[in-house]
N, C-alpha and C positions, 0 to 999 in steps of 0.2 A: 636507230629508231628513237624518236622522242617519246618520253614516258610522261603521262599525267597521273599524279597521285590523287586517289579519290577515297573519301570516307563513306562507308555504308552506315547509315544511321538507323538506330532502333528508337522509334518514337513511342513513348509510353504516356498514357493518360494518367492524371492524378488518381490516387486510389479511391477517392470518393466520387469520381466522375463529375465533380462539380465544375464550375466555370474556371477557365484558365487554359493556357496553351499546353499541349503535350510537351513533355520533357524529352530532349534528344540525347541519346547516349551512343557512343561509337560502338558499332557491332564488329566492324572489320575495316582494314585499310587495304585497298586494292591498287594495282597498277593497270593502266590502260594505255594502249598506243594512242598517239595524237591522231586526230581526224586528218586525213590527207588533204581535205578540201578546206578545212577551217583550222589553221594552226592555233594552238592554245586550247582547243576543245578536245575532249576525249572522243575516241571512236565509239561505236555502239556497244561494244562488249569489252570487259576487262580481260586480262591475260588468262584468267581462270575460267572465262566464259560467261560470267554474270553480266546482265544488262546494266549499262551505266546510267540509264534514266533514273533520276531520283537521287543519285549519289552526288555528294558535294566535293568540289575540288579542294585540295589542300595546297596552299600557296608555298610550294617547295620545289626546288630543282636540284638534282644531284650536282655536286661540285664538279664532277667529271668522271671519266671512266674509273671503275673500281670503287667509287664512292657509294655509300648506302643509298638505296632508291627511295627510302622514306625517312622522315625526321626521326632521330633517336627517341624522342618523347612519345612517338606512336608505335614503337617497335612491338609492344605487347599485343597490339591488334593486327599485326602483319598477317595477311592472307598467305598461308603456306604454299598454296597452288600458284599464286602470282609470283612469289619468291622463287619457286622452282622453275617457273617458265622463264624468268629473267636470268637464271643461272645457265640455261641451255642455249 
């Protein structure tokens, strides 16, 4: 099964609600199966069941079997439910 790594972002408005774009912070990093009809795109739901709509793909592919499913620099945001689903 091909895995697509996705970032779930938390967008926050500036404290004064003044002009400017919302800042984006990583809320979690999820794994989703690849869409069977469109390779390279995620399926509709992550392995933990969250909708993938609005999540951003992370340009990362595991090196091979047994390799970490997400980049080491994103490990602190790893979704524990997605990780557990990948272990089973």
